[in-house]
C-alpha positions in Angstrom: 18.2 -25.5 4.5 18.2 -24.1 0.9 15.9 -21.5 0.1 15.3 -20.3 -3.1 14.0 -16.8 -4.5 12.5 -16.6 -7.8 13.5 -13.1 -10.0 11.3 -12.0 -12.1 11.3 -8.8 -14.6 10.0 -6.3 -11.8 10.7 -8.1 -9.0 11.7 -5.6 -6.2 11.7 -7.5 -3.0 13.5 -10.4 -3.8 16.9 -8.8 -2.7 14.9 -8.3 0.6 14.1 -12.0 0.6 17.8 -12.8 0.2 19.3 -10.4 2.7 16.7 -11.9 5.5 17.4 -15.5 4.9 21.3 -15.2 4.3 22.4 -12.6 6.9 19.5 -12.0 8.8 19.1 -15.8 9.7 22.0 -17.6 8.4 20.1 -19.7 5.9 21.8 -20.8 2.4 19.5 -19.0 -0.3 19.8 -19.1 -4.0 18.3 -17.0 -6.2 16.3 -18.5 -9.2 15.7 -16.8 -12.5 12.6 -17.0 -14.1 13.8 -18.1 -17.8 15.2 -21.0 -16.1 13.6 -24.4 -14.8 16.1 -25.4 -12.1 15.5 -24.9 -8.5 18.8 -26.0 -7.7 18.0 -28.4 -4.9 16.2 -25.6 -3.1 14.2 -26.8 0.2 11.9 -24.3 -0.4 10.9 -21.6 -2.8 9.9 -18.2 -2.3 8.2 -16.2 -4.6 8.8 -12.3 -3.7 6.9 -9.3 -3.9 7.1 -6.9 -6.9 5.8 -6.4 -10.2 6.2 -9.1 -12.4 6.4 -8.6 -15.8 5.2 -4.9 -15.7 1.5 -6.6 -14.4 0.5 -6.6 -18.0 -2.4 -7.8 -18.7 -3.2 -8.0 -14.5 -0.8 -9.1 -12.0 0.6 -12.5 -12.2 -1.1 -13.4 -15.2 2.3 -13.4 -17.8 4.4 -14.7 -14.5 2.6 -17.8 -14.4 3.6 -19.1 -17.7 7.6 -18.4 -17.0 9.7 -21.6 -17.2 10.4 -21.4 -13.7 6.7 -21.6 -12.4 6.4 -25.1 -14.3 9.1 -26.3 -12.2 7.7 -24.5 -9.0 3.8 -26.1 -9.8 5.6 -29.6 -10.1 7.7 -29.3 -6.9 4.6 -27.7 -4.6 2.4 -30.7 -6.0 5.2 -32.9 -4.8 5.1 -31.7 -1.4 7.7 -28.7 -1.7 7.2 -25.8 0.7 6.3 -22.4 -1.7 6.0 -18.9 0.0 4.4 -16.3 -2.1 4.5 -12.9 -0.8 2.2 -9.9 -2.1 2.9 -10.4 -5.9 4.4 -13.5 -5.4 0.8 -14.4 -3.6 -1.1 -13.2 -7.0 1.2 -15.8 -9.1 0.3 -18.6 -7.1 -3.3 -17.9 -7.6 -3.1 -17.1 -11.4 -1.0 -20.4 -11.4 -4.0 -22.3 -9.7 -1.6 -23.2 -6.7 -4.0 -21.6 -4.3 -7.6 -20.5 -4.4 -9.3 -17.1 -5.1 -8.2 -13.8 -6.9 -7.0 -10.6 -5.8 -8.9 -7.4 -6.9 -7.9 -3.8 -6.4 -8.3 -2.4 -2.9 -12.0 -1.1 -2.0 -10.4 2.6 -1.6 -8.8 2.5 -4.9 -5.5 3.2 -3.5 -2.3 1.8 -3.0 -2.1 1.1 0.4 1.8 0.7 2.3 1.6 0.6 6.3 1.5 -1.7 9.3 -1.0 -3.9 10.1 -2.3 -6.4 12.9 -2.6 -10.3 11.5 -4.3 -12.6 13.8 -2.5 -16.6 13.3 -5.9 -19.0 12.9 -3.4 -22.0 12.9 -0.4 -23.0 14.0 0.3 -26.8 12.2 1.5 -25.5 9.5 5.0 -25.5 7.7 4.7 -21.5 8.1 3.1 -20.9 11.5 4.6 -23.5 13.7 6.4 -21.0 16.0 3.3 -18.9 16.8 0.7 -19.4 19.2 -2.8 -20.0 18.1 -4.7 -16.7 17.9 -1.7 -14.6 18.6 -1.4 -11.1 17.3 1.3 -9.7 15.1 2.0 -7.0 13.1 3.8 -6.6 9.7 3.3 -4.3 7.1 1.5 -4.3 3.3 1.8 -2.9 0.8 -0.1 -3.3 -2.1 -2.4 -2.2 -4.7 -4.5 -5.2 -5.5 -4.6 -6.8 -2.4 -8.2 -7.5 -1.9 -9.0 -10.9 -1.7 -12.2 -12.8 -3.4 -13.6 -15.8 -3.6 -17.3 -16.7 -4.3 -19.4 -17.5 -1.6 -20.0 -21.1 -2.1 -16.1 -21.5 -2.3 -15.3 -19.2 0.8 -17.3 -21.7 2.8 -15.0 -24.4 1.5 -11.8 -22.5 2.1 -12.7 -21.4 6.0 -14.3 -25.4 6.5 -11.1 -26.7 5.1 -9.2 -24.5 7.7 -7.0 -22.5 4.9 -7.3 -19.5 6.2 -3.5 -19.0 7.9 -4.0 -15.0 9.0 -7.0 -12.4 9.1 -6.3 -8.9 9.6 -7.4 -7.8 12.7 -7.0 -5.2 15.5 -4.5 -5.1 17.8 -6.7 -7.5 20.4 -7.0 -9.7 18.0 -10.8 -8.0 17.0 -11.6 -9.4 13.5 -13.9 -6.6 12.7 -14.3 -4.9 9.4 -12.9 -1.7 10.4 -9.6 -3.6 10.9 -9.7 -4.8 7.1 -7.2 -2.2 4.9 -8.6 -3.3 1.3 -11.6 -5.3 1.8 -10.7 -8.9 1.5 -13.1 -11.5 2.0 -13.4 -12.3 5.6 -10.8 -10.1 6.5 -8.6 -13.0 5.0 -4.5 -12.0 4.7 -3.1 -15.1 4.1 -4.1 -18.7 2.7 -2.5 -22.4 2.8 -3.0 -25.0 0.0 -5.3 -28.3 1.1 -1.8 -30.3 1.4 -0.5 -27.2 3.9 2.8 -26.6 1.4 2.2 -23.5 -0.1 1.1 -20.3 1.7 0.2 -17.1 -0.2 -0.1 -13.7 2.1 -0.2 -10.2 1.0 1.9 -8.8 4.4 5.8 -8.7 3.7 7.3 -11.0 6.3 10.7 -9.9 5.0 9.8 -6.3 5.6 9.6 -7.2 9.7 12.4 -9.4 10.2 14.6 -6.9 12.2 14.0 -4.4 15.2 15.3 -1.9 13.3 11.9 -2.3 11.2 9.9 -2.0 13.9 8.8 -5.8 14.1 10.4 -9.1 14.0 6.9 -11.0 13.9 7.9 -11.8 10.4 11.2 -13.5 10.5 9.1 -16.3 12.7 7.1 -17.5 9.3 10.8 -18.0 7.6 11.9 -19.5 10.8 8.9 -22.1 10.8 9.7 -23.2 7.7 13.5 -24.3 8.8 11.9 -25.9 11.4 9.5 -27.5 9.8 12.1 -29.1 7.0 14.4 -29.9 9.8 12.3 -32.3 11.5 10.8 -33.5 8.6 14.5 -34.5 7.6 15.3 -36.0 11.0 12.2 -38.0 10.8 13.3 -39.0 7.2 16.8 -40.0 8.7 15.2 -41.7 11.6 17.2 -39.5 13.6 
């Protein structure tokens, strides 16, 4: 499988994602420059964390107009797999590929620490290797991670099963006490209706080696690999 990691001016997690995909998981991976339109035959596009275009205007607002995002949008709408992490999630929201907005954390401060997440569904390209209701541990690092949707839209999101991860306690309890940023319904990650686009605020690339305290994050990337392999085998009839 070939992964593409998009590089925007201000990205700072691009090399982290590249390292995990190439050196830890032994996958083919290339960088995709924000000013280009060629996705270089990638099977999955990763929008990494950072401060794209300096977060001017608001997070992700300028990045959505970059040439590469026109191609990413077409790729996603045609069924291509796209993963947005932290700032990448913000860009997906600004681009209209996912619903909602990310507001400043309710405490008005930058938060950087490990959190617990509950896996809400396991039939998506990003969660195949998890168990339903499993609790995982992945770090967050953001100032604007407070997920918001108007109440009626939030109900639709929940009914459609688009929530993949929720902030929770170590035993899976979804309570306000375990919500680090004020996100509606403790939402930490969501998926598009066609299951091909996922955005999450926690950083799976920072939880992909034992040395970092958790390997739960690498299963998100490996789930994508497994999904793509199964899709390829089905297409080839093997």
